[in-house]
C-alpha positions as CSV (number, residue, x, y, z in Angstrom):
1,M,-19.2,16.3,1.9
2,L,-17.5,18.6,-0.5
3,A,-13.8,18.9,0.0
4,R,-11.2,21.1,-1.7
5,P,-7.9,19.3,-2.1
6,E,-4.9,21.4,-1.0
7,G,-3.6,23.6,-3.9
8,S,-6.7,22.8,-6.0
9,G,-9.5,24.9,-7.2
10,L,-11.6,21.7,-7.7
11,M,-14.3,20.4,-5.4
12,V,-14.6,16.6,-5.0
13,N,-17.4,14.5,-3.5
14,V,-16.4,12.3,-0.6
15,C,-18.3,9.7,1.4
16,Y,-17.7,7.9,4.7
17,S,-15.5,4.9,4.3
18,N,-14.6,3.6,7.8
19,T,-13.0,4.5,11.1
20,D,-9.7,3.0,12.2
21,L,-8.2,3.1,15.7
22,E,-4.5,3.9,15.5
23,I,-2.3,3.1,18.6
24,V,1.3,3.8,19.3
25,S,3.3,2.6,22.2
26,R,6.8,1.9,23.5
27,F,5.9,-1.8,24.2
28,D,4.8,-4.7,22.1
29,L,1.0,-4.3,21.3
30,K,0.2,-8.0,20.8
31,D,-1.5,-8.5,24.2
32,L,-3.6,-5.3,23.7
33,V,-4.5,-6.3,20.2
34,R,-5.7,-9.7,21.5
35,A,-7.8,-7.9,24.1
36,F,-9.4,-5.8,21.3
37,E,-10.0,-8.9,19.2
38,I,-12.0,-10.6,22.0
39,K,-14.2,-7.5,21.9
40,K,-14.7,-7.7,18.1
41,V,-12.2,-5.0,17.2
42,T,-9.6,-6.6,14.8
43,E,-6.1,-5.9,13.7
44,L,-5.5,-4.3,10.3
45,N,-1.7,-3.9,10.8
46,I,0.7,-4.2,13.6
47,W,4.4,-3.4,13.3
48,R,7.5,-2.0,14.9
49,D,8.8,1.4,13.8
50,G,12.2,1.9,15.4
51,K,11.5,2.1,19.2
52,K,7.8,2.4,18.7
53,Y,5.1,-0.2,18.2
54,R,2.1,0.6,16.1
55,A,-1.3,-1.0,15.4
56,N,-4.3,-0.1,13.2
57,L,-7.5,-1.7,14.3
58,E,-11.1,-1.7,13.0
59,T,-14.4,-3.2,14.0
60,Y,-15.3,-6.7,12.7
61,R,-18.7,-5.3,11.7
62,S,-19.0,-2.4,9.3
63,F,-21.1,0.5,10.6
64,P,-22.7,3.2,8.4
65,T,-21.4,6.1,10.4
66,A,-18.3,7.2,12.3
67,E,-20.3,7.7,15.5
68,K,-21.5,4.1,15.5
69,T,-18.0,2.7,14.7
70,I,-16.3,4.8,17.4
71,T,-19.0,3.8,19.9
72,A,-18.3,0.1,19.2
73,M,-14.6,0.7,19.8
74,L,-15.2,2.7,23.0
75,N,-17.5,0.0,24.3
76,A,-14.5,-2.4,23.8
77,I,-12.1,-0.1,25.6
78,E,-14.6,0.6,28.5
79,G,-15.1,-3.1,28.8
80,F,-11.4,-3.9,29.4
81,D,-10.4,-5.5,32.7
82,A,-7.9,-3.6,34.9
83,A,-4.8,-5.2,33.2
84,Q,-6.1,-4.5,29.7
85,R,-7.0,-1.0,30.6
86,A,-3.5,-0.5,32.0
87,L,-2.0,-1.5,28.7
88,W,-4.3,0.9,26.9
89,D,-3.4,3.7,29.2
90,R,0.3,3.2,28.7
91,C,0.0,3.8,24.9
92,T,1.6,7.1,23.9
93,E,-0.9,7.8,21.0
94,K,-4.5,6.8,20.5
95,W,-6.4,8.1,17.5
96,F,-9.9,7.4,16.1
97,D,-9.2,8.1,12.4
98,I,-12.4,8.8,10.5
99,C,-11.8,8.0,6.9
100,Y,-13.6,9.4,3.9
101,E,-13.0,8.5,0.3
102,E,-13.3,10.5,-2.9
103,M,-16.3,9.6,-5.0
104,P,-15.9,11.6,-8.2
105,D,-19.1,10.1,-9.8
106,S,-21.2,10.6,-6.7
107,K,-24.4,12.6,-7.0
108,N,-24.1,13.7,-3.3
109,V,-23.8,17.4,-3.0
110,S,-22.8,17.1,0.6
111,I,-22.5,14.7,3.5
112,T,-22.9,15.6,7.2
113,E,-21.3,13.5,9.9
114,I,-22.7,14.2,13.4
115,L,-20.7,13.4,16.4
116,K,-22.5,14.1,19.6
117,P,-20.9,15.9,22.7
118,A,-21.3,12.7,24.7
119,L,-19.1,10.8,22.2
120,F,-16.4,13.5,22.5
121,A,-16.5,13.1,26.3
122,R,-16.1,9.3,26.0
123,I,-13.1,9.8,23.5
124,A,-11.5,12.2,26.0
125,N,-12.1,9.9,28.9
126,A,-10.4,7.1,27.0
127,G,-7.4,9.4,26.5
128,A,-7.8,9.3,22.7
129,G,-8.0,11.9,20.0
130,L,-9.9,12.3,16.8
131,R,-8.4,12.6,13.3
132,V,-10.0,12.9,9.8
133,T,-8.5,11.5,6.7
134,I,-9.7,12.0,3.1
135,Y,-8.4,9.5,0.6
136,R,-8.2,10.1,-3.1
137,K,-9.8,7.3,-5.0
138,D,-6.5,6.0,-6.3
139,M,-4.9,6.1,-2.8
140,L,-7.8,4.1,-1.3
141,V,-7.1,1.2,-3.8
142,L,-3.4,1.4,-2.6
143,K,-4.4,1.4,1.1
144,K,-6.7,-1.7,0.5
145,A,-3.9,-3.5,-1.3
146,K,-1.4,-2.9,1.5
147,T,-4.0,-4.0,4.1
148,A,-4.7,-7.2,2.2
149,K,-1.0,-7.9,1.9
150,S,-0.5,-7.3,5.6
151,I,-3.3,-9.6,6.5
152,A,-2.0,-12.3,4.2
153,S,1.5,-12.1,5.6
154,S,0.3,-12.2,9.2
155,Q,-1.8,-15.3,8.5
156,K,1.3,-17.1,7.2
157,G,3.1,-16.8,10.6
């Protein structure tokens, strides 16, 4: 996919990186995160931000497309029992964040990501939204370093 960074006349190549699930609530998300982990969707980060609790999740398995990754996450959500689904429904924000990364040396002229209407219906039924993030190459390195640090610190406790 060719993207034009804001304020730039340059075009850069991007490729699909991954899809995160970002959740915000007014309650501690530990029980909901545990429910996701049973379904093979794991925590990247979990933290408190003032009165809000936030979590970023991703699938254990890496999928080649956003559609397959979101489908795996929706399968987990749709497989929740009543108590787990009630926790999910109480969250104030739920976003599937499709992430692309800059690939300056890529020979790709474009990339097409297809999301079928049935997937949008499932996302809406789950009460979630869709977001797209494009990372500059240097920012992706920073994101991975922060994620590694967060994982390391959560394993200490």
